[in-house]
C-alpha positions as CSV (number, residue, x, y, z in Angstrom):
1,M,-4.4,13.6,3.3
2,R,-4.2,17.3,4.7
3,K,-7.1,16.5,6.9
4,A,-5.7,13.6,8.0
5,L,-2.2,15.0,9.0
6,S,-4.0,17.9,10.9
7,A,-6.1,15.6,13.0
8,L,-2.6,13.7,13.8
9,I,-1.1,16.8,15.0
10,F,-4.0,17.4,17.0
11,L,-4.2,13.8,18.3
12,A,-0.6,13.7,19.2
13,S,-0.7,17.1,21.2
14,A,-3.9,15.9,22.9
15,M,-1.8,12.7,24.0
16,L,0.8,14.6,25.5
17,A,-1.5,16.9,27.2
18,F,-3.2,13.9,28.8
19,G,0.2,12.1,29.7
20,A,-0.4,9.2,27.6
21,D,3.3,9.1,26.7
22,A,4.2,6.3,29.2
23,F,6.7,4.3,27.5
24,Y,7.0,0.6,28.7
25,L,10.9,0.8,28.7
26,K,12.6,2.4,31.5
27,P,16.1,4.2,32.0
28,A,18.9,1.5,32.1
29,D,16.6,-1.6,31.1
30,T,18.2,-4.6,29.7
31,V,16.1,-5.9,27.1
32,V,16.5,-10.0,25.8
33,F,15.1,-10.6,22.7
34,Y,14.2,-14.5,23.0
35,G,12.8,-16.6,20.3
36,D,13.6,-18.8,17.1
37,S,14.5,-18.2,13.6
38,I,12.5,-15.4,13.3
39,T,14.3,-13.5,16.0
40,D,17.2,-15.0,15.0
41,Q,17.1,-12.9,11.6
42,R,17.7,-9.9,14.1
43,L,15.5,-7.7,12.0
44,Y,12.5,-6.6,13.9
45,T,14.7,-6.7,16.8
46,V,17.2,-4.2,15.6
47,L,14.2,-2.1,13.9
48,T,13.0,-1.8,17.4
49,E,16.2,-1.0,19.0
50,T,16.9,1.7,16.5
51,F,13.3,3.1,17.3
52,V,14.1,3.2,21.1
53,L,17.7,4.6,20.4
54,T,16.4,7.6,18.1
55,R,12.9,8.2,19.8
56,Y,14.1,8.0,23.3
57,P,18.0,8.7,23.2
58,K,18.4,9.6,26.9
59,L,17.1,5.9,27.8
60,N,20.3,4.3,27.7
61,A,18.6,0.8,27.5
62,T,20.7,-2.2,26.6
63,F,19.4,-5.0,24.1
64,V,20.5,-8.5,23.8
65,H,19.4,-10.7,20.7
66,S,19.0,-14.2,21.6
67,G,17.2,-15.8,18.9
68,W,18.0,-19.4,17.6
69,G,16.8,-20.8,14.4
70,G,14.7,-24.2,14.7
71,D,13.9,-23.1,18.6
72,K,10.5,-24.4,20.2
73,V,9.5,-24.2,23.8
74,S,11.5,-27.0,24.6
75,G,14.6,-25.4,23.1
76,G,16.4,-26.6,19.9
77,G,20.0,-26.3,18.4
78,G,21.2,-24.1,21.1
79,G,20.5,-26.8,23.8
80,P,17.3,-27.8,26.0
81,I,15.2,-24.9,27.1
82,D,16.7,-24.8,30.7
83,L,20.2,-24.2,29.2
84,R,18.9,-21.6,26.7
85,L,17.3,-19.6,29.3
86,Q,20.2,-19.8,31.7
87,R,22.9,-19.0,29.3
88,D,21.3,-16.9,26.8
89,V,18.8,-14.8,29.0
90,L,19.2,-14.9,32.6
91,A,22.9,-14.5,32.2
92,Y,22.3,-10.9,31.1
93,H,20.2,-10.0,34.1
94,P,17.2,-8.8,32.0
95,T,14.9,-6.2,33.3
96,V,12.5,-6.8,30.3
97,M,12.3,-10.0,28.1
98,T,10.2,-11.1,24.9
99,I,9.4,-14.4,24.0
100,M,8.6,-15.1,20.4
101,L,7.8,-18.7,19.6
102,G,5.4,-21.0,18.0
103,M,6.2,-21.3,14.2
104,N,8.0,-24.6,14.8
105,D,5.7,-25.8,17.7
106,G,3.1,-26.5,15.2
107,H,5.4,-29.0,13.2
108,Y,3.9,-27.4,10.0
109,Q,0.8,-29.7,10.1
110,P,-2.9,-29.4,11.2
111,E,-3.5,-29.0,15.0
112,T,-3.5,-31.7,17.3
113,P,-4.3,-31.6,20.9
114,E,-1.0,-33.3,21.7
115,N,1.0,-30.6,20.0
116,D,-1.0,-27.5,21.4
117,Q,-0.6,-29.4,25.3
118,I,3.2,-29.4,24.7
119,F,3.3,-25.8,23.5
120,F,1.3,-24.5,26.3
121,D,3.1,-26.3,29.2
122,G,6.5,-25.3,27.6
123,Y,5.3,-21.7,27.1
124,Q,4.4,-21.6,30.9
125,H,7.5,-23.2,32.0
126,I,9.6,-20.4,30.2
127,V,7.4,-17.7,32.1
128,D,7.7,-19.8,35.3
129,T,11.4,-19.8,35.2
130,M,11.8,-16.2,34.3
131,L,9.5,-15.0,37.3
132,K,11.0,-17.6,39.7
133,D,14.6,-16.2,39.1
134,D,13.4,-12.5,39.1
135,A,9.7,-11.7,40.0
136,G,10.1,-8.2,38.8
137,V,11.3,-8.9,35.4
138,R,8.7,-7.4,32.7
139,I,7.7,-10.3,30.0
140,T,6.1,-9.4,26.8
141,L,4.7,-12.2,25.0
142,I,4.5,-12.3,21.2
143,Q,1.7,-14.0,19.5
144,P,3.8,-15.6,16.4
145,S,3.9,-14.1,13.0
146,P,1.9,-15.6,10.4
147,Y,2.8,-18.7,8.1
148,D,1.8,-16.9,4.8
149,D,-1.5,-18.4,3.6
150,V,-2.6,-15.2,1.8
151,T,-0.5,-14.8,-1.1
152,R,-0.3,-18.6,-1.9
153,P,-2.7,-21.1,-1.3
154,P,-2.7,-23.2,2.0
155,T,-0.8,-26.3,2.1
156,F,-3.5,-28.3,3.9
157,P,-7.3,-27.5,4.5
158,G,-7.6,-24.2,6.9
159,G,-3.9,-23.6,6.3
160,Y,-1.0,-23.7,9.0
161,N,-1.8,-20.1,10.0
162,A,-4.8,-21.1,11.7
163,V,-2.4,-23.4,13.8
164,L,-0.7,-20.1,14.8
165,L,-3.4,-18.2,15.6
166,N,-4.7,-21.1,18.0
167,F,-1.3,-20.7,19.8
168,S,-2.0,-16.6,19.6
169,K,-5.3,-17.0,21.1
170,W,-3.9,-19.1,23.7
171,I,-1.0,-16.4,24.3
172,A,-3.3,-13.6,24.6
173,N,-5.6,-15.5,27.2
174,Y,-2.4,-16.7,29.3
175,G,-1.1,-12.9,29.0
176,Q,-4.2,-11.6,30.5
177,Q,-4.2,-14.3,33.2
178,K,-0.5,-13.7,34.2
179,H,-0.8,-9.8,33.8
180,L,1.9,-9.7,31.1
181,T,2.0,-7.4,28.0
182,V,1.2,-9.2,24.7
183,A,2.2,-8.0,21.1
184,D,0.2,-9.5,18.1
185,F,2.5,-10.2,15.5
186,N,-0.2,-12.3,13.5
187,G,-3.3,-10.4,12.9
188,P,-1.6,-6.9,11.7
189,M,0.9,-9.0,9.3
190,V,-2.1,-10.7,7.5
191,A,-4.0,-7.4,7.4
192,M,-1.2,-6.0,5.7
193,L,-0.5,-9.0,3.3
194,Q,-3.8,-8.8,2.0
195,K,-3.8,-5.1,1.3
196,A,-0.3,-5.5,-0.4
197,N,-1.7,-8.9,-2.2
198,A,-4.7,-6.8,-3.5
199,T,-2.1,-4.0,-4.9
200,D,0.7,-6.2,-6.0
201,P,0.6,-9.8,-5.7
202,A,3.9,-10.6,-7.4
203,D,5.9,-8.2,-4.8
204,A,3.4,-9.4,-2.0
205,Q,4.8,-12.8,-2.1
206,K,8.3,-11.3,-1.5
207,I,7.3,-10.1,1.8
208,L,7.6,-13.6,3.2
209,P,9.3,-15.3,0.5
210,D,9.4,-18.7,2.2
211,R,6.1,-18.3,3.8
212,V,7.7,-18.2,7.1
213,H,10.8,-15.7,7.4
214,P,9.7,-12.1,6.6
215,S,11.9,-9.8,4.6
216,V,13.0,-6.8,6.4
217,S,9.9,-5.0,5.6
218,G,7.5,-7.6,6.9
219,H,9.6,-7.3,10.0
220,L,9.0,-3.4,10.1
221,I,5.2,-4.2,10.9
222,M,6.5,-6.7,13.6
223,A,8.4,-3.9,15.2
224,E,5.6,-1.8,14.8
225,Q,3.4,-3.9,16.8
226,L,5.9,-4.6,19.7
227,L,6.1,-0.9,19.9
228,K,2.6,-0.5,19.9
229,A,2.3,-3.0,22.9
230,W,4.8,-0.9,24.5
231,N,2.9,2.2,24.2
232,A,5.7,3.8,22.1
233,R,5.4,7.5,21.1
234,P,4.4,8.1,17.4
235,L,5.6,11.8,17.6
236,V,9.1,12.6,16.7
237,S,8.5,16.4,16.8
238,S,5.7,18.8,16.0
239,V,6.2,22.5,15.1
240,F,3.4,25.0,14.0
241,I,4.6,28.4,13.0
242,D,2.2,31.6,12.1
243,A,3.9,33.5,9.4
244,S,1.0,35.6,8.6
245,G,2.4,38.9,10.4
246,S,5.5,40.9,9.9
247,V,7.3,38.9,12.7
248,P,6.5,35.0,12.5
249,K,5.3,33.5,15.6
250,L,5.3,30.0,17.0
251,Q,2.2,28.7,17.9
252,F,3.4,25.5,19.6
253,S,6.3,23.1,19.4
254,D,6.3,19.6,20.9
255,F,9.5,17.6,21.8
256,A,11.6,20.6,20.0
257,Q,12.9,23.7,20.9
258,I,12.7,26.5,18.6
259,S,15.0,29.8,18.8
260,D,15.9,32.6,16.3
261,L,12.7,32.5,14.5
262,K,12.5,35.3,11.9
263,G,11.0,36.4,8.8
264,G,11.9,38.4,5.6
265,N,12.1,36.4,2.5
266,G,10.2,33.7,3.9
267,V,10.6,32.1,7.5
268,Q,14.1,31.0,9.3
269,W,14.4,29.0,12.7
270,T,16.9,27.1,14.6
271,E,15.2,23.9,15.7
272,Q,16.6,21.3,18.3
273,D,14.5,18.3,18.4
274,N,14.4,15.8,21.3
275,S,14.2,12.7,18.9
276,L,15.1,11.4,15.6
277,P,12.8,9.9,12.9
278,L,12.9,6.6,11.6
279,P,15.0,6.7,8.4
280,F,12.1,5.7,6.1
281,A,13.4,7.8,3.1
282,E,16.9,5.7,3.3
283,W,14.6,2.4,3.8
284,T,12.5,3.2,0.7
285,S,15.4,3.4,-1.3
286,G,17.8,1.1,-2.9
287,G,17.6,-2.6,-3.2
288,N,14.6,-3.0,-0.7
289,G,12.7,0.0,-1.6
290,T,10.1,-1.3,-3.9
291,L,8.9,-3.9,-0.9
292,M,9.5,-1.3,1.8
293,N,7.2,1.3,0.0
294,L,4.4,-1.5,-0.5
295,V,4.5,-2.6,3.2
296,I,4.6,1.1,4.3
297,H,1.6,2.2,2.3
298,S,-0.3,-1.3,3.1
299,S,-0.1,-0.3,6.6
300,D,-0.5,2.2,9.4
301,V,3.2,2.1,10.4
302,T,3.7,5.6,9.6
303,E,0.8,6.9,11.7
304,A,2.1,4.8,14.2
305,L,5.5,5.4,14.5
306,N,6.9,8.1,12.5
307,Q,5.3,11.6,12.9
308,E,7.1,14.7,12.1
309,P,4.8,17.3,11.1
310,L,5.7,20.7,10.3
311,R,3.0,23.4,9.8
312,V,3.7,27.0,8.9
313,T,0.4,28.9,8.2
314,G,0.0,32.7,6.8
315,L,2.7,32.3,3.8
316,K,1.8,34.3,0.5
317,P,0.2,31.8,-1.8
318,G,3.0,30.0,-3.9
319,S,5.9,27.6,-3.7
320,Y,8.2,27.4,-1.1
321,T,11.6,25.4,-0.7
322,L,12.5,23.9,2.4
323,L,16.2,24.1,3.2
324,I,17.7,22.4,6.3
325,D,21.2,23.4,7.1
326,G,21.5,24.9,3.6
327,T,20.4,21.4,1.9
328,N,17.2,21.7,-0.6
329,I,15.0,19.1,1.1
330,G,12.1,19.6,-1.2
331,N,9.7,22.3,-2.7
332,F,5.9,22.4,-1.2
333,S,3.2,24.7,-1.6
334,S,2.1,27.2,0.9
335,A,-1.4,25.1,0.9
336,D,0.8,22.0,2.0
337,L,2.5,23.6,4.4
338,A,-0.6,25.3,6.0
339,S,-2.0,21.8,6.2
340,G,1.3,20.0,7.5
341,V,4.3,18.4,6.0
342,N,5.6,15.1,7.7
343,L,9.5,15.5,7.6
344,A,9.8,12.0,8.8
345,L,9.1,10.8,5.3
346,L,11.9,13.1,3.7
347,N,15.6,12.9,3.2
348,T,16.6,15.0,5.9
349,P,19.9,15.4,7.9
350,M,17.8,14.1,10.7
351,S,16.8,10.9,8.9
352,Q,20.3,10.5,7.7
353,Q,21.6,10.7,11.2
354,A,18.9,8.1,12.1
355,N,20.2,5.7,9.4
356,E,23.6,5.7,10.8
357,V,22.2,4.8,14.5
358,Y,20.4,2.0,12.4
359,Q,23.6,0.7,10.7
360,L,25.4,0.8,14.3
361,T,22.8,-1.1,15.8
362,I,23.1,-3.9,13.0
363,D,26.9,-3.7,13.7
364,H,26.7,-4.4,17.5
365,A,24.0,-7.2,17.1
366,T,26.2,-8.9,14.6
367,I,29.3,-8.6,16.8
368,H,27.4,-10.1,19.9
369,N,26.0,-12.9,17.5
370,D,29.4,-14.1,16.4
371,R,30.8,-14.0,19.8
372,W,27.9,-16.0,21.0
373,R,27.4,-18.6,18.1
374,N,30.9,-18.7,16.7
375,I,32.9,-18.7,20.1
376,Q,30.7,-19.2,23.3
377,V,28.6,-21.9,22.4
378,P,30.6,-24.2,20.0
379,L,34.0,-23.9,22.3
380,A,32.4,-23.9,25.7
381,K,33.6,-27.8,26.3
382,Y,37.1,-26.9,25.6
383,S,37.7,-24.1,28.4
384,L,40.4,-22.6,26.0
385,P,42.0,-19.3,27.5
386,Q,42.2,-18.0,24.0
387,A,38.5,-18.4,23.7
388,K,38.0,-16.3,26.5
389,A,40.4,-13.6,25.3
390,A,38.4,-13.4,22.0
391,M,35.2,-13.1,23.8
392,D,36.7,-10.4,26.0
393,S,38.0,-8.6,22.9
394,L,34.4,-9.0,21.1
395,D,32.7,-7.6,24.4
396,Q,34.9,-4.6,24.5
397,L,34.2,-3.8,20.8
398,E,30.5,-4.4,21.1
399,A,30.7,-1.8,24.3
400,A,32.5,0.7,22.1
401,L,29.8,0.4,19.2
402,V,27.1,0.9,21.7
403,A,28.6,3.8,22.9
404,K,29.1,5.2,19.5
405,Q,25.4,4.3,18.8
406,R,24.2,6.2,21.7
407,E,26.2,9.0,21.0
408,T,25.0,9.1,17.2
409,A,21.6,9.1,18.7
410,Q,21.8,12.2,20.2
411,P,19.6,15.0,18.3
412,R,21.3,17.9,16.9
413,A,20.5,21.5,16.3
414,H,19.5,22.6,12.7
415,T,18.9,25.7,10.7
416,F,15.3,25.4,8.9
417,Q,14.4,28.1,5.9
418,L,11.7,28.4,4.1
419,V,12.3,30.7,1.0
420,P,9.9,31.2,-2.2
421,T,10.7,28.8,-4.9
422,T,12.7,30.3,-7.9
């Protein structure tokens, strides 16, 4: 574990040195998440938005969640595809769009050439419509998340996920032909399910409880794959201090500014990070904690998205207590600190702040969904002035929540202390 964390610290620094941090999203982008009920859950979308807000707090990207349960490439309960695209995507003038379809297009039956062709043609129509409206829109194609044929027997020979994998293969090839970004929600999810099933078969079934719609823990892996496709930065911040001399020395810091570094009875410094971690400590506690722990330990999501290493060498052998703003974060041996401790896994003030961003993200997505699904769509045929007034009011409320969300995402300075444990 110690060698692995040290290697990750080195790798992250090397990536930065070679300029590998070229995130897909750009300042002031408008991102529309489009899809069926799995997008309509507003889970991988909210997790993705939370990551962007906390890892890139100056980006000021806007996010619109436009999933509708039951959708296929032809549309669905929200209307035919051209209406859906015009009302729920193009109306927001997106610079970025993600497309997540396929689960319903296979009709939960063995593959047929007819179903395949309908899916392929309909998918191309969506992309062509978007590019015709704006040739500069950046589209991310999502290979559909799996039908769970891992923790339960397939419902027919070969299983329904094989149908989705056929769609996935076509999407990958089509994306390559059109020079579009592609994110794989199927293969990594299946690999995680297989590992989780080997560890805890009973809980592994709860990751996709109905075999179709993942729990929030499963959506974390889907968000990870989207963010990987967008070249997201794994590193929150990285700090390396040498405390061997009478005066501690800062060896390096990435995405963090260190000041007031001093010795004495341990080490103390002030740290201003550029970003916040994902709040794994909060997500792995409470009602979803067991499943979230299982999924995190059955995947590479920590390495891919949530690295915040603190390394302090040269301490006298023994145990040390880490205090942040006077709060006890935990006790660590001098050997652990010399190898590196991943603060992103701990309940820190930074993690708590990120969790508040997450809650605000849920709130603004919920307000938008209520406005769209309960007023805009069902009442459109009546042209009621009261409906417009209600939508305007909800738009103002959502704008206020987004402003608060962005404000809350701005990192704050903290006082760190490492003192001998008593």
